[in-house]
N, C-alpha and C positions, 0 to 999 in steps of 0.2 A: 811911334808908329804904329797908325791905325791896325786891329785887327779883324776889319771887314773883310773879306774874300770874298763875299759875294752880293751886289747891290743890284737890283733891280728898279728903275725908274720908267713910269708910266709904258711900262711894257706890254706891246700888245704883237698877235699873230694871227692874221687875216688868210682864209682862204677861199678861193671861186670855186662853187660846183657847180655842175648843168644841171638841169631837168630834163628831159625828154616828154613833149606834149603828148595829153592822153588821145587816143586816136581809136576809132570804131575798130569792128572784126574784119572788115573788109577794107582794103588800101590798095587803090588803082596801083599798076605797074608806073607810070608815069606820075603822080605823086610820089613813089620812092626813089626815081629819080631826079627829081626835082630837089627832094629833099637830101637826097646826098648832095648833089651840087651845090643846093646852100652850104652844107656841112663844109665841103671844100674850100671853099671860097672863105666861109669864116675864119677855120683855122690859119688858111694861106695870109689874110689879112691881121690875125692877132701875132701868126711870126714874123709878119715885117714890121709890124709894131713894138715887137718886143713882148706883148702879152703872153701870159700863160694860155698852154692852149687847152679846152676845156670841153669835153663832148656834151650836148646836150642842144637843146633848143632855147631854151632861158638859164641867164645865170643868177646866182644868187651871191653874195657877198655874206660868207661865215667868221667872228671873230671867235678862235677856240682859247686867245686871251687878251683880255681888252683891260686897260689902265693898272694893272699888276705893279705893286712897290713892295721892298720887303728890303729887310737887311739881312746875312746869315754871318757870323761870327766865327773863328777859328776855332777850332774844338768843338764846335757845336754838334750833336746830332739831331735834324729836321726831319720830323715827317710829316710827308702830303699827302693829305685825304682827302676824300672826294668821291660824287658818284660816280659812274660810267659816263663819259664823255663833258665833264666837266674842266679836264684843260693839263691835268696831270702828265700826260705823257708828253705833251706839246711842250709843257714848260722845261720839263727835264732835256727834251731834244734841241733846244733854244739854247740852254745850259750846259749842253755837251757841245756846243756849234756843230749839231748835225742839220739843223736849220738855221735861217736867218729872221729876225725879227721884223715885222712889219710896220712897227711902229715903237718911240721908245728905245732903252738901252739898257744894258745889261754890263756889271764891269763883275770879270773873275780876277781873282790873287792866286795863281797856285795849278799846279798840273792836276788835268780832271781825268779821271777813270769812269768811265761809265758802262753800264752792265743794262740795257734796256730793252733786251730779247734775246733770246737763247742763239747763243752763235755769234754776239753784235763784235762785228771786223775779224770774224775768223774765215781762212779762203778753205771751201769744203776741200778741195783736191790738195790740200797739204795737210802732213800728219800733225798729230799732236803736238808734238815735239817741235815742228817747224813753225806753228801756229804761236806759242810760246813767245820765239823769238820775233814773227813780226808784230803779235800785238804788243811787244814790251817795247817795239822800237817805233809803231805808231803812237805810242803815250810816252816818246821820248827818251826811252830809257837806252843807255849804250848797252852793248853785248857783257861789257865784264859784270854790269849792274845787273843785267838777266841773268848771265849764267852762276851768280852770287844765290839768286833767290829760285834757282829752278828746281833742286830736288824738295825746296819747302813745297812750293807749288806742285809738284806732282804729287806729291806723299797727302796734302789737303785736297786734291780733285778725286783720289784715288782710282787715277788710269793708267797705271803704271805697265799692264799687262798691255795695253791699248795705243802706248803712248807711240808708236812708228806705223798707224796705221792711220789714213785718212779720215779726217774727221768727218766726211761725208757720211761714213758707216756707223757713226757714235747715236747712239740712243738720244732723244731728249734730254733724257737726266745725265747723259756722261757730257752731253756739249755743254749746258749749262753749269755742272761741275766744274768744267775745265775754264771756261770762260770766267766764271766767280774767281775762281783760284788766281787767274792771271792779274784781272783788275783789282784786288782786293791787296795781292803778294807784292806789288811792283812799286811801292811808296807814294801813290799818288797825294798831293796835298787834300786833293776835293773827291771823294765817291758818290759816284750817283747810281742808286741801286730802283730797276722798276719793279711792278709786280712779279716779274719772270722767274722770282725764288719759288714760287707756287711750284713751280716744274718739280722741282725735287721731292724726294722723301722726307717726312717728319724729322728722321735723325742729320740730314743735311742743312733741314734749313735751321735749325739748332745747332748746328755749327756755323752756319752762314751768320746768325744773328749775332754768335760770340765772337768771330772775328771781326766784323762789323763794329762791335762795343769794342773790342780792343782796337782798331782804329781810331775810334774817336778819343777812347783815353790817352792813344797818344800826340794828341793835339792836333791830331788833322781833322776836317769836316765830314759829313754824312748826310746824305740826301736821301729818303728812303719812301718810296710809294708804296703802299701796301693796304690792300683790307683787312689786314689781320689787326685787331685792334691790339689787341696784346701785345704782340710782336711791338707794337709803335708805341705802347707803354713802357714796354721793356727795354728797349734800345733809345727810345728818343726823350732829349729835356725839353723839346718844343715840338708844335705841330700848325701845320698849314692847313686850312679848311679853303679849298675850292669849288666855286659854285657858279656854274656857267661863265665861265673863264676871269672871273674874279676872285680876289681875295675876299672871304667872308670872312675868316677869323686866324689871328695870326698871337699866339702867346702860348699860354701852359697847356702843355696834352690834354690835361683833364677838363680845361673850358673848351678846347676843339672838338674832343671826344663827345663832349655833353654838345653841341653844336650839332656835329653831324651825328648821331644817332637821333635828333630831334628831326633834321630836316627828311633822315629814311624814314620815322615815324610822320611825318607829316606827306611824305610820300606815298606811301600805301593806303593814305585817303583817298588816293584819284582809283579809279577803277580799272583793274588791268587791262581790258581792251582800248582805253584811253592812255595808255603810257606810251612815251615816246623813248624815253632813254633805254629802247629794246635793241639788243643785236638777232642776228641771222637775216637770213633770205626771205625771211616771211610768207616762203611757201604754205607752211600752219602756221596759224600765229593764234595764240591762247587768247580767248574772250573773258573767261569767268572762272574763278576756283571756288569751289565748295566744300567743307566738311560735314557729313553726312552720318550717321547712326545705322545700324543693320537696318533701319527698317525705311532709311531713305529721307529722315527729316533731317534737316540741315540745324548743327549745331553755332551757337555764339561761343562755346569753349568746350574743350575737350576735358575728361577725368581720365587720369591714371587708370589704367586696366581694363578699360574699356575699349571696343571695337571699332575703330575711325574707320570710313570710307571717304578717301581726297580723291575728288571731282575734278580731273582740266579740259574745262569747255573750250571748246575749239574752232575754228572755221578755214578749210583747206581752200585754196585757191583754185585747184581743180582735182578731181577726181584720181587720187594717187591709189591706184590699184594694186600695183606691183612693187611699191616702194618700200625701204626697208625703215622703219619706223622705232627709234628708241628717245622713253620720256624720262624725266629724274626728277626727283623733289628731294631738295638738300636743307636739313636745317642747320642753320648758322646760330649762334651764340656770339657775338661780338667779335665777327669777322672768322670766327673759327667754326667749321664745317663738322658740328657732331655726329650727324649720320646723312647718309645717300643712299637714297631709296631709286634704283636704275632698274627698267626694264630689263636692260640686257645683262646685268648681272643676276638677277632673279629666278632665272630660268622659264619668266614668261612665255605663254606661248605668239608667234608673231601678232603686232597688234593692228587691225584693219584699218583704214582710215577713210571717213566720209567726207562729205562736202561741211556738215554740220554734226559733232558727235561729241563725247566726251572720252575722254579717259581715266578709269579709276584703281587708284593704290588703294589694296586692302591692307591696311595695317592693325592688326590683332592685339590684342593685350596692349594699347599704345603705352610706350613704357619713359615718357619724359615726365619728370616730375614739376612742382607749380614752378609756372614763370611765362615768359613770353618770349616767343622765338620767331626768329626773319625767318625766312622761307624762298628759297631762287627756284624759279620753275624753268624748266630746261626740254627742249626739243629737237631731236635729230631727223633728219630726212634722206635716206641714202649716204650715212655719214657724213653730210653737212649740216652746219648750226640751222637750224629751222627759226626755231624762237630762243631766247634768253632773258628772262626778266629776274635781274638782282633785285632783293625786296618786295616780290611778286605779293606778299601776302604775308601774315603773323598768327601764329597759333596759339590762342589764352589756353593755358594748362592750369588746372585744378586738380590737388592730392585727391585721390580715388581710392577704391580697394583694390589693389593692383597684385597684393600677394594673398588677396582671398580670407582677411582675417578681419574685417572692417574696415570703414575710413582709418586714414592714422595719418602722422606727419611723417613723410619720406623726405631723405635726406639725399644730395647729392644732385647730377642731372639725369643721369642714364640709368635706368632700374635696367636688373637684371635676374631674372628666376635663378633661386639657387636655394641648396641645403646645408646643414649645417650637420658635423656628426660625431661621434665622442669613440674615440678607443683608448684599450689598454695599452701600454708602453708595453710587449711580453720579448724587447732584443737583450 
């Protein structure tokens, strides 16, 4: 009997998206009425013809997946990596039978448990206890099987105190702990996990990685989507790189990670103003990032110990006089966030917004050792994501005089000011 549990052949998923025509500032009432009438007519026609109803004046076909082919064997832990919009989540939804493919076919042998977003398969009005049984039933488990695993699930999720509370009152961390515990403990042949584990704290993430490793060692199959390259290396034996909906590489983890990191490096050569793989409503949009010294001169590279001024230039779609704006700079190393500098947490004054301007983050005594660091640029307006660009730019660092004793070789990644003392033991 073949040990191939998942086989994709020419797999494709197509979406139809709508675009609104650009209008001038003034639109006559008759034009609005005519446009609405056309919209109703088009929707009615599509409904009668069995076509999807899409809002917009013009339609565009977008292939989230196209000509995807691969085989996954029983007991393999496979990492799926790629930039935002590469098709990772769409692939998992197809494999989990949440959405139907538009082309090709996928064959799956075994029961699939998926955790694609916080609270997948949970009913918000039911308690944690009731949702364990509901989710288990959805996964095809008998009540006796669920009961046998119940105590283990609750202990792993660490929600005993809130077990009889409706899950709509759970925090996102509690939600994902319980959801993962159910998905991982009800003995599926195939476990599918998206980036949702990023919601939990570091201790929980470590616990989940350990559990997924146990699942794989028991001969079951794990598919794991993550931007954390260290987690991919620790858990997976193979990795798949998706680029624009196609499989760019599928093989050893080392080879796949090398291709992915190279693609990220190539992406950073594109100006941040021209990047299309960004998220947010774009009410405010980053146009350039500059690293400057205390005199305002731009830096090609940074020295450990010097004062650095990071400037995020932006353009706002309108004057946001009373908006609550928060800006964040995250320093990333192989998918792990090392440092997050957030205007909300820093106690900074409310940031004013102009039609064009720049936000400046002052980083005194720069405390990273020599290396190349990937950076995420983030901005929210009134608690909604305005612009979010992964791998927005790179900071190149050379060792400098961080400790005030002359340039020297510095070890580790993050430098911490400290002192050592010697005391006699008088006990």
